[in-house]
C-alpha positions as a Python dict, from the first residue, in 0.01 Angstrom:
ca = {
    (1, 'M'): (0, 0, 0),
    (2, 'S'): (367, -57, -66),
    (3, 'Y'): (524, -406, -109),
    (4, 'Y'): (888, -479, -43),
    (5, 'K'): (1061, -814, -100),
    (6, 'F'): (1308, -939, 161),
    (7, 'K'): (1661, -964, 25),
    (8, 'Q'): (1911, -1232, 106),
    (9, 'N'): (2072, -1028, 379),
    (10, 'D'): (1741, -927, 537),
    (11, 'I'): (1653, -1270, 678),
    (12, 'F'): (1849, -1462, 943),
    (13, 'I'): (1767, -1799, 1099),
    (14, 'N'): (1913, -1866, 1440),
    (15, 'T'): (1894, -2160, 1677),
    (16, 'I'): (1828, -2089, 2047),
    (17, 'E'): (1925, -2352, 2294),
    (18, 'A'): (1723, -2379, 2615),
    (19, 'N'): (1804, -2597, 2918),
    (20, 'P'): (1481, -2634, 3120),
    (21, 'D'): (1503, -2794, 3466),
    (22, 'V'): (1325, -3125, 3508),
    (23, 'K'): (1264, -3312, 3837),
    (24, 'F'): (1105, -3638, 3925),
    (25, 'Y'): (1034, -3726, 4291),
    (26, 'I'): (934, -4087, 4357),
    (27, 'Q'): (785, -4213, 4680),
    (28, 'S'): (552, -4509, 4764),
    (29, 'G'): (475, -4568, 4397),
    (30, 'S'): (382, -4203, 4324),
    (31, 'I'): (575, -3985, 4083),
    (32, 'Y'): (572, -3609, 4123),
    (33, 'I'): (680, -3427, 3813),
    (34, 'N'): (847, -3086, 3876),
    (35, 'D'): (703, -3085, 4229),
    (36, 'T'): (347, -3060, 4096),
    (37, 'N'): (74, -3201, 4319),
    (38, 'Y'): (-232, -3381, 4179),
    (39, 'I'): (-553, -3180, 4187),
    (40, 'S'): (-881, -3362, 4212),
    (41, 'G'): (-1153, -3259, 3967),
    (42, 'A'): (-1522, -3309, 3945),
    (43, 'Y'): (-1496, -3612, 3725),
    (44, 'S'): (-1163, -3774, 3821),
    (45, 'D'): (-896, -3769, 4088),
    (46, 'N'): (-671, -3583, 3845),
    (47, 'I'): (-809, -3285, 3657),
    (48, 'T'): (-575, -3341, 3355),
    (49, 'G'): (-770, -3655, 3267),
    (50, 'V'): (-463, -3885, 3259),
    (51, 'P'): (-356, -4130, 3538),
    (52, 'K'): (-147, -4015, 3828),
    (53, 'N'): (226, -4042, 3783),
    (54, 'F'): (181, -3917, 3425),
    (55, 'I'): (188, -3581, 3254),
    (56, 'S'): (-72, -3475, 3003),
    (57, 'V'): (85, -3429, 2661),
    (58, 'Y'): (-154, -3171, 2516),
    (59, 'E'): (-318, -3057, 2841),
    (60, 'Y'): (-662, -3058, 2679),
    (61, 'N'): (-982, -3171, 2840),
    (62, 'I'): (-899, -3026, 3179),
    (63, 'N'): (-1164, -3134, 3436),
    (64, 'R'): (-1404, -3258, 3170),
    (65, 'D'): (-1649, -3541, 3173),
    (66, 'E'): (-1581, -3823, 2919),
    (67, 'D'): (-1887, -3722, 2719),
    (68, 'Q'): (-1767, -3358, 2693),
    (69, 'R'): (-1406, -3418, 2592),
    (70, 'I'): (-1274, -3269, 2274),
    (71, 'Y'): (-1100, -3506, 2031),
    (72, 'P'): (-920, -3493, 1694),
    (73, 'F'): (-1098, -3637, 1390),
    (74, 'I'): (-1060, -3683, 1020),
    (75, 'V'): (-1330, -3729, 768),
    (76, 'K'): (-1265, -4036, 555),
    (77, 'G'): (-1212, -3940, 190),
    (78, 'G'): (-1030, -4043, -122),
    (79, 'Q'): (-694, -3906, -10),
    (80, 'K'): (-677, -4185, 255),
    (81, 'N'): (-568, -3951, 528),
    (82, 'T'): (-576, -4111, 868),
    (83, 'F'): (-401, -4124, 1210),
    (84, 'K'): (-65, -4290, 1252),
    (85, 'N'): (-196, -4561, 1490),
    (86, 'L'): (-464, -4678, 1247),
    (87, 'S'): (-366, -4956, 1008),
    (88, 'K'): (-452, -4970, 647),
    (89, 'T'): (-674, -5270, 703),
    (90, 'D'): (-874, -5095, 975),
    (91, 'W'): (-909, -4795, 754),
    (92, 'N'): (-1057, -5008, 473),
    (93, 'T'): (-1288, -5222, 685),
    (94, 'Q'): (-1404, -5027, 998),
    (95, 'F'): (-1520, -4694, 857),
    (96, 'N'): (-1734, -4796, 553),
    (97, 'Y'): (-1749, -4529, 279),
    (98, 'S'): (-1635, -4176, 237),
    (99, 'G'): (-1776, -3917, 479),
    (100, 'N'): (-1745, -4122, 791),
    (101, 'Q'): (-1556, -3971, 1081),
    (102, 'I'): (-1233, -4126, 1214),
    (103, 'T'): (-1156, -4014, 1571),
    (104, 'S'): (-861, -4028, 1801),
    (105, 'S'): (-794, -3898, 2155),
    (106, 'Y'): (-616, -3603, 2305),
    (107, 'N'): (-575, -3767, 2648),
    (108, 'L'): (-219, -3883, 2578),
    (109, 'S'): (22, -3913, 2869),
    (110, 'S'): (392, -3974, 2936),
    (111, 'S'): (601, -4068, 3233),
    (112, 'I'): (926, -4238, 3335),
    (113, 'T'): (948, -4622, 3366),
    (114, 'R'): (1183, -4838, 3559),
    (115, 'Y'): (1302, -5179, 3445),
    (116, 'L'): (1499, -5413, 3666),
    (117, 'V'): (1714, -5666, 3478),
    (118, 'A'): (1839, -5942, 3714),
    (119, 'N'): (2055, -6099, 3441),
    (120, 'V'): (2072, -6001, 3079),
    (121, 'N'): (2049, -6363, 2966),
    (122, 'T'): (1778, -6481, 3210),
    (123, 'V'): (1446, -6630, 3091),
    (124, 'T'): (1283, -6688, 3430),
    (125, 'T'): (964, -6511, 3532),
    (126, 'H'): (1014, -6175, 3702),
    (127, 'P'): (817, -6113, 4021),
    (128, 'L'): (687, -5774, 3897),
    (129, 'G'): (321, -5834, 3791),
    (130, 'N'): (290, -5924, 3423),
    (131, 'R'): (646, -5825, 3327),
    (132, 'T'): (912, -6089, 3285),
    (133, 'D'): (1282, -6080, 3325),
    (134, 'R'): (1308, -6200, 2971),
    (135, 'L'): (1122, -5903, 2839),
    (136, 'N'): (1333, -5660, 3039),
    (137, 'S'): (1644, -5842, 2926),
    (138, 'F'): (1547, -5797, 2567),
    (139, 'F'): (1497, -5429, 2635),
    (140, 'L'): (1851, -5400, 2775),
    (141, 'R'): (2010, -5616, 2509),
    (142, 'S'): (1857, -5403, 2239),
    (143, 'L'): (2075, -5111, 2371),
    (144, 'K'): (2403, -5305, 2338),
    (145, 'N'): (2516, -5126, 2029),
    (146, 'V'): (2410, -4790, 2162),
    (147, 'I'): (2601, -4848, 2485),
    (148, 'N'): (2912, -4966, 2317),
    (149, 'H'): (2895, -4664, 2081),
    (150, 'Y'): (2980, -4437, 2378),
    (151, 'R'): (3299, -4613, 2483),
    (152, 'Y'): (3493, -4321, 2351),
    (153, 'M'): (3354, -4127, 2643),
    (154, 'S'): (3419, -4378, 2917),
    (155, 'P'): (3526, -4738, 2955),
    (156, 'H'): (3216, -4796, 3166),
    (157, 'Y'): (3010, -4805, 2846),
    (158, 'D'): (3139, -5157, 2781),
    (159, 'F'): (2819, -5369, 2762),
    (160, 'D'): (2978, -5717, 2812),
    (161, 'E'): (3174, -5603, 3117),
    (162, 'Y'): (2930, -5386, 3312),
    (163, 'Y'): (2571, -5468, 3200),
    (164, 'T'): (2542, -5848, 3193),
    (165, 'G'): (2462, -5862, 3570),
    (166, 'P'): (2192, -5682, 3765),
    (167, 'T'): (2100, -5355, 3593),
    (168, 'N'): (1850, -5093, 3694),
    (169, 'L'): (1725, -4922, 3381),
    (170, 'I'): (1514, -4602, 3403),
    (171, 'S'): (1368, -4474, 3078),
    (172, 'I'): (1287, -4102, 3037),
    (173, 'P'): (1070, -4003, 2737),
    (174, 'S'): (1209, -3729, 2510),
    (175, 'L'): (906, -3519, 2595),
    (176, 'F'): (1082, -3419, 2919),
    (177, 'Y'): (1434, -3344, 2789),
    (178, 'G'): (1395, -3252, 2422),
    (179, 'S'): (1682, -3350, 2199),
    (180, 'S'): (1912, -3471, 2475),
    (181, 'I'): (1991, -3449, 2843),
    (182, 'K'): (2242, -3178, 2921),
    (183, 'K'): (2583, -3321, 3019),
    (184, 'G'): (2682, -3257, 3381),
    (185, 'S'): (2326, -3187, 3499),
    (186, 'V'): (2209, -3527, 3617),
    (187, 'S'): (2168, -3574, 3993),
    (188, 'L'): (2021, -3882, 4155),
    (189, 'K'): (1931, -3866, 4531),
    (190, 'Y'): (1843, -4165, 4746),
    (191, 'Y'): (1645, -4093, 5064),
    (192, 'I'): (1590, -4333, 5348),
    (193, 'S'): (1330, -4219, 5610),
    (194, 'G'): (1357, -3861, 5484),
    (195, 'T'): (1740, -3849, 5517),
    (196, 'L'): (1976, -3827, 5217),
    (197, 'A'): (2151, -4162, 5214),
    (198, 'A'): (2343, -4128, 4886),
    (199, 'E'): (2374, -3901, 4581),
    (200, 'A'): (2526, -3962, 4236),
    (201, 'V'): (2600, -3699, 3976),
    (202, 'D'): (2768, -3698, 3629),
    (203, 'S'): (3026, -3446, 3745),
    (204, 'R'): (3280, -3556, 3482),
    (205, 'F'): (3047, -3467, 3189),
    (206, 'N'): (3124, -3804, 3031),
    (207, 'G'): (2808, -4000, 3137),
    (208, 'E'): (2961, -4168, 3446),
    (209, 'L'): (2739, -4133, 3758),
    (210, 'V'): (2980, -4081, 4039),
    (211, 'Q'): (2855, -4122, 4402),
    (212, 'V'): (2935, -3802, 4591),
    (213, 'S'): (2772, -3886, 4924),
    (214, 'G'): (2697, -4204, 5116),
    (215, 'S'): (2895, -4518, 5196),
    (216, 'T'): (3095, -4553, 4870),
    (217, 'V'): (3200, -4205, 4776),
    (218, 'G'): (3389, -4184, 4449),
    (219, 'S'): (3263, -4506, 4302),
    (220, 'I'): (3089, -4517, 3965),
    (221, 'V'): (2731, -4654, 4016),
    (222, 'G'): (2610, -4627, 3655),
    (223, 'T'): (2602, -4434, 3336),
    (224, 'V'): (2372, -4196, 3138),
    (225, 'L'): (2265, -4223, 2776),
    (226, 'Y'): (2222, -3854, 2712),
    (227, 'N'): (2067, -3870, 2365),
    (228, 'E'): (1840, -4166, 2448),
    (229, 'G'): (1723, -4050, 2786),
    (230, 'I'): (1818, -4369, 2976),
    (231, 'L'): (1979, -4412, 3316),
    (232, 'L'): (2170, -4736, 3373),
    (233, 'L'): (2253, -4818, 3735),
    (234, 'T'): (2471, -5121, 3801),
    (235, 'S'): (2608, -5080, 4163),
    (236, 'S'): (2483, -5340, 4417),
    (237, 'A'): (2685, -5189, 4706),
    (238, 'A'): (2472, -5135, 5011),
    (239, 'I'): (2370, -4776, 5076),
    (240, 'D'): (2184, -4845, 5401),
    (241, 'S'): (2184, -5156, 5622),
    (242, 'T'): (1808, -5147, 5686),
    (243, 'A'): (1618, -5417, 5501),
    (244, 'I'): (1338, -5284, 5287),
    (245, 'D'): (1077, -5462, 5082),
    (246, 'Y'): (1169, -5399, 4724),
    (247, 'E'): (1131, -5691, 4481),
    (248, 'S'): (1245, -5882, 4791),
    (249, 'S'): (1349, -5780, 5142),
    (250, 'V'): (1708, -5656, 5093),
    (251, 'E'): (1937, -5363, 5174),
    (252, 'S'): (1905, -5047, 4970),
    (253, 'S'): (2144, -5005, 4673),
    (254, 'W'): (2138, -4827, 4338),
    (255, 'I'): (1986, -5135, 4182),
    (256, 'R'): (1670, -5052, 4383),
    (257, 'F'): (1674, -4681, 4297),
    (258, 'G'): (1340, -4560, 4168),
    (259, 'F'): (1135, -4857, 4293),
    (260, 'G'): (767, -4799, 4222),
    (261, 'A'): (821, -4580, 3907),
    (262, 'N'): (562, -4752, 3688),
    (263, 'D'): (743, -5084, 3733),
    (264, 'G'): (445, -5279, 3874),
    (265, 'G'): (615, -5326, 4211),
    (266, 'T'): (410, -5388, 4525),
    (267, 'I'): (442, -5113, 4784),
    (268, 'A'): (486, -5250, 5127),
    (269, 'N'): (496, -5071, 5462),
    (270, 'T'): (874, -5073, 5475),
    (271, 'T'): (898, -4948, 5117),
    (272, 'L'): (734, -4621, 5223),
    (273, 'S'): (1056, -4512, 5395),
    (274, 'A'): (1247, -4503, 5062),
    (275, 'S'): (1214, -4217, 4819),
    (276, 'Y'): (1413, -4100, 4521),
    (277, 'S'): (1484, -3778, 4326),
    (278, 'I'): (1594, -3746, 3965),
    (279, 'D'): (1713, -3397, 3860),
    (280, 'F'): (1857, -3296, 3523),
    (281, 'K'): (1840, -3030, 3257),
    (282, 'G'): (1699, -3090, 2910),
    (283, 'T'): (1819, -2950, 2579),
    (284, 'S'): (1567, -2788, 2350),
    (285, 'H'): (1654, -2616, 2019),
    (286, 'L'): (1421, -2351, 1890),
    (287, 'Q'): (1472, -2202, 1546),
    (288, 'T'): (1398, -1833, 1523),
    (289, 'M'): (1370, -1631, 1201),
    (290, 'T'): (1481, -1267, 1219),
    (291, 'M'): (1355, -1038, 944),
    (292, 'M'): (1473, -685, 872),
    (293, 'A'): (1184, -487, 730),
    (294, 'K'): (1317, -157, 589),
    (295, 'A'): (1146, 176, 542),
    (296, 'P'): (1382, 361, 299),
    (297, 'V'): (1441, 732, 263),
    (298, 'S'): (1176, 919, 55),
    (299, 'Q'): (950, 619, 54),
    (300, 'L'): (639, 514, 247),
    (301, 'N'): (534, 881, 272),
    (302, 'H'): (193, 844, 117),
    (303, 'S'): (-122, 688, 249),
    (304, 'N'): (-457, 583, 107),
    (305, 'N'): (-625, 643, 430),
    (306, 'P'): (-898, 919, 385),
    (307, 'T'): (-760, 1105, 690),
    (308, 'Y'): (-438, 1164, 495),
    (309, 'L'): (-628, 1417, 276),
    (310, 'S'): (-751, 1759, 380),
    (311, 'N'): (-1128, 1812, 346),
    (312, 'S'): (-1116, 2181, 444),
    (313, 'V'): (-1149, 2295, 84),
    (314, 'G'): (-1397, 2026, -18),
    (315, 'S'): (-1159, 1824, -222),
    (316, 'L'): (-1343, 1508, -137),
    (317, 'K'): (-1678, 1649, -249),
    (318, 'N'): (-1580, 1838, -566),
    (319, 'V'): (-1687, 1567, -811),
    (320, 'S'): (-1840, 1620, -1153),
    (321, 'T'): (-2024, 1358, -1353),
    (322, 'G'): (-2159, 1341, -1704),
    (323, 'S'): (-2286, 1092, -1956),
    (324, 'Y'): (-1942, 969, -2037),
    (325, 'E'): (-1717, 1095, -1763),
    (326, 'Y'): (-1653, 1097, -1392),
    (327, 'T'): (-1413, 1369, -1269),
    (328, 'E'): (-1285, 1422, -926),
    (329, 'G'): (-1158, 1754, -805),
    (330, 'R'): (-812, 1828, -694),
    (331, 'R'): (-716, 1670, -364),
    (332, 'Y'): (-493, 1821, -105),
    (333, 'I'): (-275, 1642, 143),
    (334, 'K'): (-330, 1739, 505),
    (335, 'N'): (-32, 1924, 648),
    (336, 'I'): (34, 1771, 989),
    (337, 'V'): (379, 1918, 1047),
    (338, 'S'): (402, 2078, 1389),
    (339, 'A'): (443, 2459, 1404),
    (340, 'S'): (584, 2697, 1658),
    (341, 'Y'): (308, 2949, 1599),
    (342, 'T'): (-67, 2902, 1560),
    (343, 'D'): (-133, 3202, 1332),
    (344, 'E'): (111, 3090, 1063),
    (345, 'P'): (98, 2754, 888),
    (346, 'P'): (421, 2554, 893),
    (347, 'P'): (617, 2455, 573),
    (348, 'F'): (447, 2161, 402),
    (349, 'A'): (611, 1820, 429),
    (350, 'K'): (474, 1470, 364),
    (351, 'E'): (446, 1272, 678),
    (352, 'T'): (299, 934, 766),
    (353, 'Y'): (279, 707, 1075),
    (354, 'I'): (376, 346, 1042),
    (355, 'S'): (160, 141, 1284),
    (356, 'K'): (186, -222, 1156),
    (357, 'I'): (381, -437, 907),
    (358, 'I'): (209, -722, 728),
    (359, 'L'): (404, -1021, 600),
    (360, 'Y'): (292, -1189, 276),
    (361, 'D'): (387, -1515, 105),
    (362, 'K'): (486, -1532, -263),
    (363, 'D'): (119, -1534, -366),
    (364, 'R'): (51, -1218, -154),
    (365, 'N'): (-148, -1397, 97),
    (366, 'P'): (-99, -1245, 447),
    (367, 'I'): (81, -1489, 686),
    (368, 'G'): (163, -1248, 972),
    (369, 'V'): (108, -905, 1120),
    (370, 'A'): (355, -710, 1334),
    (371, 'K'): (194, -423, 1526),
    (372, 'L'): (395, -142, 1679),
    (373, 'A'): (317, -41, 2030),
    (374, 'T'): (346, 328, 1922),
    (375, 'P'): (316, 448, 1565),
    (376, 'I'): (647, 572, 1419),
    (377, 'R'): (649, 911, 1236),
    (378, 'K'): (798, 868, 890),
    (379, 'T'): (927, 1170, 694),
    (380, 'T'): (1100, 1186, 366),
    (381, 'E'): (1439, 1235, 532),
    (382, 'R'): (1404, 949, 781),
    (383, 'E'): (1461, 577, 732),
    (384, 'F'): (1392, 284, 964),
    (385, 'I'): (1472, -81, 997),
    (386, 'F'): (1212, -287, 1187),
    (387, 'K'): (1345, -606, 1343),
    (388, 'L'): (1083, -884, 1335),
    (389, 'K'): (1126, -1223, 1500),
    (390, 'L'): (925, -1536, 1435),
    (391, 'D'): (956, -1872, 1613),
    (392, 'L'): (962, -2156, 1357),
}
């Protein structure tokens, strides 16, 4: 077996940018992610094992009973390894001595969440279940520096001017978009009774959500925080004159967009007529290592495989032994060069076939195997460069 060390110019690391499409459709308190319907299982109304409106992070435990679900675990030891959500006090007090098993869960889920802030300085109780206006206000106020940071993109990122009044905040976890939302890809559609009532897009690539259809075409209804995955809608202009039961019975506006998206809102009969669509592209970066494995001229033309030798003259059997010696007979390489005639042997030449390439670390431990679909014939005059790719 021959070992070759990669040189500096034999390894390249590239970054591939992917922009996957993401869609949320919200209607009557249900969220459909990428137009995927919920499938009922034998043990729950959703075979992924997570609540409806959510996506399963690991997609483990599909259609499994709670007693049959797999889970991650760590054996308590002196290294004090544990899970991130377990505090040091719990580790010391709840699991006794070394050897005990510390478990976690794979049924993790993620989804979008809507927060309505009536006034950024309010402290009154919000009508949405156990949430309060004060809590939502703190959430919005915590974004003040982030919002103001993007004023170089648009003057509509001025917090004190545009976000102290009613603000509709929709939070999108990074699981759906990767490192950032792609600029110019956001599209918000507001449907009333199945008819498109208004649409807003970030057509200017600067985070401004411009209404392109509906009653106030051309107006800026909100902004997008691309890196943080947050939509901020501030327009209270009426989209449709029909009164619908949102937090209260009012006309539809962008402040009410996404009602029912894990915000604790009560779905009334009139609320069923309103539905919403959020479309955008994410940005994911994937590092790829490209390795050039070389088969130089006059090298890699010998093999330790027994089939490489000819046994027609008994070279593998001609062995002599004595009290102090072990002698093998002369071995002959099998001539596999193709010939034009069957009655005359072809000129001898060393040939091998390369079928796979094994990658080793610095300690010569195998870390990867690249198999060729068809073995490559290697002669002393030929040289090859095999291009290997590995996703990091």
